[in-house]
C-alpha positions in Angstrom: 0.0 0.0 0.0 1.2 3.5 -0.8 1.4 5.9 2.1 1.5 9.7 2.0 5.3 9.7 1.7 5.4 7.1 -1.0 8.5 7.6 -3.2 10.6 9.4 -0.6 13.9 7.6 0.3 15.8 8.1 3.5 19.1 6.3 4.4 19.6 5.8 8.2 22.7 4.9 10.1 21.6 4.9 13.7 21.2 3.2 17.1 19.1 3.4 20.2 15.9 5.5 20.0 15.8 9.0 18.5 17.0 8.4 15.0 15.5 4.9 14.5 12.1 6.1 15.9 12.2 9.0 13.4 13.0 6.5 10.6 10.2 4.1 11.6 7.7 7.0 11.7 8.7 7.9 8.1 8.5 4.3 7.0 5.0 4.0 8.4 4.0 7.0 6.2 5.2 5.1 3.2 8.8 6.3 2.8 11.5 3.8 1.8 13.8 3.9 4.8 17.1 2.0 4.3 19.1 1.1 7.4 22.8 0.7 7.0 23.7 -1.9 9.6 27.1 -3.2 10.6 27.7 -6.8 9.8 26.7 -8.7 12.9 24.6 -5.9 14.2 25.2 -2.5 15.7 25.2 -1.1 19.3 21.6 -1.8 20.0 21.0 -5.0 18.0 20.8 -7.1 21.2 19.3 -4.5 23.5 16.6 -5.5 26.1 13.9 -6.6 26.1 14.9 -9.7 24.3 13.3 -13.1 23.6 14.4 -16.3 25.2 16.7 -16.8 22.1 18.2 -13.3 22.6 16.4 -11.6 19.7 15.9 -7.9 20.6 12.2 -6.9 20.8 13.5 -3.3 21.3 15.4 -3.4 17.9 12.5 -5.1 16.2 10.0 -2.4 17.4 12.2 0.5 16.2 13.0 -0.9 12.8 9.9 -2.5 11.4 9.0 -1.7 7.9 12.5 -0.6 6.9 15.0 -2.3 4.6 18.4 -3.4 5.9 21.7 -3.6 4.2 24.7 -5.0 6.2 28.0 -3.3 5.4 31.5 -3.6 7.0 31.7 0.0 8.2 35.1 -0.6 9.8 36.7 -0.7 6.4 37.4 2.2 4.0 35.7 0.2 1.1 32.6 -0.4 3.3 32.4 3.3 4.2 32.7 4.3 0.6 29.9 1.8 -0.3 27.7 3.4 2.4 28.6 6.8 1.1 27.5 5.8 -2.4 24.2 4.6 -1.1 23.6 7.9 0.8 24.3 10.1 -2.2 22.6 7.8 -4.8 20.6 9.8 -7.4 16.9 10.6 -7.3 14.9 13.7 -6.7 13.2 12.0 -3.7 16.4 10.6 -2.4 19.6 12.1 -0.9 18.3 12.2 2.6 20.5 10.9 5.4 19.8 10.7 9.2 22.2 9.5 11.8 22.9 9.8 15.5 26.3 8.2 15.2 29.7 9.8 14.8 29.7 11.3 11.3 33.3 11.6 10.2 35.5 10.7 7.2 33.6 9.5 4.2 30.4 9.7 6.2 30.8 13.4 7.1 28.6 16.1 5.6 31.6 17.7 4.0 32.6 14.5 2.3 29.0 13.5 1.2 28.2 16.9 -0.5 31.2 16.4 -2.7 29.2 13.7 -4.4 25.7 15.2 -3.9 25.6 19.0 -3.2 21.8 18.9 -2.5 22.1 16.3 0.2 20.0 16.7 3.3 21.8 15.3 6.4 20.1 15.3 9.8 22.6 14.6 12.6 21.4 14.0 16.1 24.0 14.8 18.8 23.9 14.7 22.6 24.7 18.3 23.5 25.2 21.5 21.3 28.9 21.5 22.0 29.2 17.9 20.8 29.6 16.3 24.3 28.1 12.9 24.9 24.6 12.8 26.3 21.7 10.3 26.4 18.1 10.6 27.5 18.8 9.7 31.1 21.7 12.1 31.6 19.7 14.9 30.0 16.6 14.2 32.1 18.6 14.3 35.3 19.8 17.8 34.4 16.4 19.4 33.4 14.7 19.2 36.7 12.0 16.6 36.3 13.4 13.9 38.6 13.4 16.6 41.4 9.6 17.0 41.1 8.8 13.4 40.5 7.6 11.3 43.5 6.8 12.7 47.0 8.5 15.6 48.7 8.9 13.5 51.8 11.2 11.1 50.0 13.7 13.9 49.5 15.5 12.2 46.5 15.1 12.6 42.8 13.2 9.8 41.0 14.0 8.9 37.4 11.1 7.9 35.1 11.6 4.9 32.8 10.2 6.4 29.6 12.9 7.7 27.3 10.9 10.9 26.8 13.5 13.1 25.3 14.6 10.5 22.8 10.9 10.1 21.8 10.3 13.9 21.5 13.6 14.2 19.6 12.5 11.5 17.1 9.4 13.6 16.3 11.5 16.8 16.0 13.8 14.9 13.6 10.9 13.7 11.5 9.7 17.3 11.3 13.2 18.5 10.4 13.6 16.0 7.6 10.2 16.9 6.0 10.9 20.7 6.4 14.4 20.4 4.8 13.0 18.2 2.0 10.3 20.9 1.3 12.9 23.6 1.3 15.0 21.6 -1.2 12.1 21.1 -3.5 11.5 24.9 -3.6 15.1 26.1 -3.7 17.2 23.1 -4.8 19.3 23.5 -1.8 20.4 20.7 0.5 21.5 21.3 4.0 23.1 20.0 7.2 20.6 19.9 10.1 21.9 19.3 13.6 19.6 18.5 16.5 21.1 18.2 20.0 19.1 16.0 22.4 19.7 18.3 25.3 18.3 21.3 23.2 15.1 19.3 22.6 14.7 18.8 26.4 15.6 22.4 27.3 13.1 23.7 24.7 10.3 21.6 26.1 11.1 22.7 29.7 11.1 26.3 28.5 7.9 26.0 26.4 6.0 24.5 29.4 6.9 27.5 31.6 9.2 25.8 34.0 12.1 28.2 33.3 10.0 31.3 33.5 8.6 30.0 36.8 12.0 30.2 38.3 13.1 33.5 36.8 9.8 35.4 37.1 8.3 33.9 40.3 11.6 33.1 42.0 10.1 29.8 43.2 11.3 26.2 43.3 8.8 23.6 42.2 8.2 20.9 44.8 7.5 17.2 44.3 3.8 16.5 44.9 3.6 12.8 44.3 0.7 11.9 42.0 -1.1 15.2 42.5 -1.3 16.9 39.1 0.4 20.3 39.6 -1.9 23.4 39.4 -5.2 21.6 38.9 -7.3 18.8 40.4 -6.0 15.3 39.8 -4.7 12.4 41.7 -4.8 8.6 41.9 -7.5 6.9 44.0 -8.1 3.3 45.1 -11.4 1.5 44.7 -12.8 -0.9 47.3 -11.5 -3.9 45.4 -8.0 -2.5 45.3 -8.0 -1.3 41.7 -6.3 2.1 41.2 -7.4 4.9 38.9 -6.5 8.4 38.0 -9.2 11.1 38.1 -8.8 14.6 36.9 -10.8 17.8 36.5 -8.9 20.3 34.5 -11.7 22.4 33.0 -14.9 23.8 34.6 -17.0 21.4 32.6 -14.9 18.4 33.8 -15.2 19.7 37.4 -19.0 19.9 37.0 -19.1 16.4 35.7 -17.1 15.1 38.6 -19.4 16.8 41.1 -22.5 15.3 39.5 -21.1 11.8 39.2 -20.2 11.7 42.9 -23.0 14.0 44.2 -20.5 16.3 45.9 -22.0 19.7 45.1 -23.1 20.5 48.7 -19.9 19.2 50.3 -17.8 21.3 48.0 -20.0 24.3 48.5 -19.3 24.1 52.2 -15.6 24.0 51.6 -15.9 27.0 49.2 -17.8 28.9 51.8 -15.3 28.2 54.6 -12.2 29.0 52.5 -13.7 31.8 50.4 -12.9 30.2 47.1 -14.5 29.1 43.9 -13.6 25.6 42.9 -14.6 26.2 39.3 -11.3 28.0 39.2 -8.4 25.7 38.5 -6.1 27.5 40.9 -8.6 27.3 43.7 -9.1 23.5 43.2 -5.3 23.1 43.5 -5.1 25.3 46.6 -7.9 23.4 48.3 -6.8 19.9 47.2 -6.2 18.7 50.7 -9.8 19.4 51.5 -11.2 18.1 48.2 -9.2 14.9 47.8 -10.8 13.2 50.8 -14.3 13.7 49.4 -13.3 11.9 46.2 -11.2 9.3 48.0 -14.1 8.2 50.2 -16.5 8.1 47.3 -14.2 5.8 45.3 -13.2 3.7 48.2 -16.8 2.8 49.0 -17.3 1.2 45.6 -15.8 -1.5 43.5 -13.9 -0.5 40.4 -16.6 -1.5 37.9 -19.2 0.6 39.7 -16.8 3.6 39.8 -16.0 3.2 36.1 -19.7 3.0 35.2 -20.6 6.2 37.2 -17.6 8.1 35.8 -18.3 7.1 32.2 -22.0 8.0 32.5 -21.1 11.5 33.5 -18.2 11.9 31.1 -15.6 12.4 33.9 -12.0 12.5 32.9 -10.3 9.4 34.3 -8.1 6.4 33.4 -7.2 3.1 35.0 -3.8 2.2 36.2 -2.6 -0.9 34.3 0.5 -3.0 34.0 1.8 -3.8 30.5 0.2 -7.2 30.8 -3.1 -5.7 31.8 -2.9 -3.2 28.9 -2.5 -6.0 26.4 -5.2 -8.2 28.0 -7.9 -5.6 28.7 -7.6 -2.4 26.7 -9.3 -2.3 23.3 -7.1 0.6 22.3 -4.2 -1.8 22.4 -5.7 -4.5 20.2 -6.6 -5.3 16.6 -9.9 -3.5 17.3 -7.8 -0.4 16.9 -6.9 0.0 13.1 -3.4 1.1 14.2 -2.5 -2.4 15.4 -2.0 -5.6 13.5 -0.7 -9.1 14.5 2.5 -9.2 12.5 4.9 -12.2 12.2 8.5 -10.9 12.7 11.3 -13.1 11.4 13.3 -14.8 14.2 10.8 -13.5 16.8 7.3 -14.6 16.0 3.9 -13.0 15.8 3.0 -10.1 18.1 0.7 -7.1 18.3 2.5 -4.4 16.3 1.6 -0.7 16.0 1.5 1.2 12.8 1.4 5.0 12.4 -0.7 6.8 15.0 -1.9 9.3 12.4 -4.9 9.0 10.1 -4.9 10.9 6.7 -8.2 11.3 4.9 -6.6 11.2 1.5 -3.9 8.6 2.0 -3.9 5.0 2.9 -2.8 3.6 6.3 0.4 1.7 5.6 0.5 -1.8 7.2 2.5 -2.0 10.4 5.3 -4.0 8.6 7.6 -6.7 9.9 11.2 -6.3 11.1 13.9 -6.9 8.5 16.5 -9.6 9.2 19.9 -8.0 9.5 21.1 -7.4 6.0 18.0 -8.9 4.4 17.9 -6.4 1.6 21.6 -6.1 0.8 21.5 -7.7 -2.6 18.2 -5.9 -3.5 19.5 -2.5 -2.5 22.9 -2.8 -4.2 21.3 -4.0 -7.4 18.4 -1.5 -7.4 20.3 1.7 -6.3 23.9 1.2 -7.2 23.5 -1.1 -10.3 25.7 -3.9 -8.9 25.3 -7.2 -10.7 25.3 -10.6 -9.0 29.0 -11.2 -9.6 30.0 -7.8 -8.1 27.8 -8.4 -5.1 29.3 -11.9 -4.6 32.8 -10.3 -4.8 31.9 -7.8 -2.1 30.6 -10.6 0.1 33.7 -12.7 -0.3 35.9 -9.7 0.7 33.7 -9.3 3.9 32.4 -5.9 2.8 28.7 -6.8 2.9 26.6 -9.4 4.6 23.2 -10.9 3.9 
């Protein structure tokens, strides 16, 4: 099936999350994304989680729907082969994304000698070139200090590689913006994205930097309380936990109706001289408001709570483990058109997500399976570089390519 980016070709030399996730996003929109893999696999080829046989589910998830060519990148000849692939002709080609060291034949200066209109997107750790990964960036931008409870007194790291994920989307946007610019002007360009810049930009855009500079305040850790509004986790009578929020006046009105709390809240408002339809007042009065909701939820089993909240359109969500998510949530099943059961070579069949975007005038590309390492080596060399079978076999005998 043809996606909205059908015909666009991107070459990727990458590891870990940011660049591969950008590549898989483009592939799921129909682009031909070609991974240049080292023979035997790169830095993340065996990264956890893995199957009992050691096949990386991590690598599989980030590279489905791509084509893989295995090249000996430790040799000059292998690097030149990769270089030829990156600069191969085509008006919809000449796009290269990497988060690895880009030097020698793989540097931008070297690549544009062969293709001046090349678009190269290079993801680095820090703007000055220093090494950084999601977890070292996250530790520096303040979020661990406000995660968890203030009583604990120590920073808490989250397990989601959030900055890598955001960086992947920024990278996707950068590739498409640069490609549009090239179509209009004919100019290629070098695009550098520093992972730490992505994180710092988000922190600034959300007002956390201004909060320090303008208000001269230090954000505290508030556990599961949602800062500046009404929201927290609550436990039902049967032990099930759920998150309940009221961010807007309409959501607050729905919550009060579902739990029949109007009179109790009015008494609190009268005592404190506040209006709980104001978000700031709900936050300020949370220690008085939370017990009302806590008692209501605790006096009912989860199914009754869910029914009441849904009937009144209250903003809420269950707490689930990954196992419970797969077993119970229709959003994470083939009932959702984004998902398919896909058979991945060397791993088996599992629930696989496609693109989380629907276009009215373009088809949804199937989720796609994971390529075997070097699976498309012969196909790519023949199709893009005009190598015949004898030439490919000669490269293989010299240890320059794998299959």
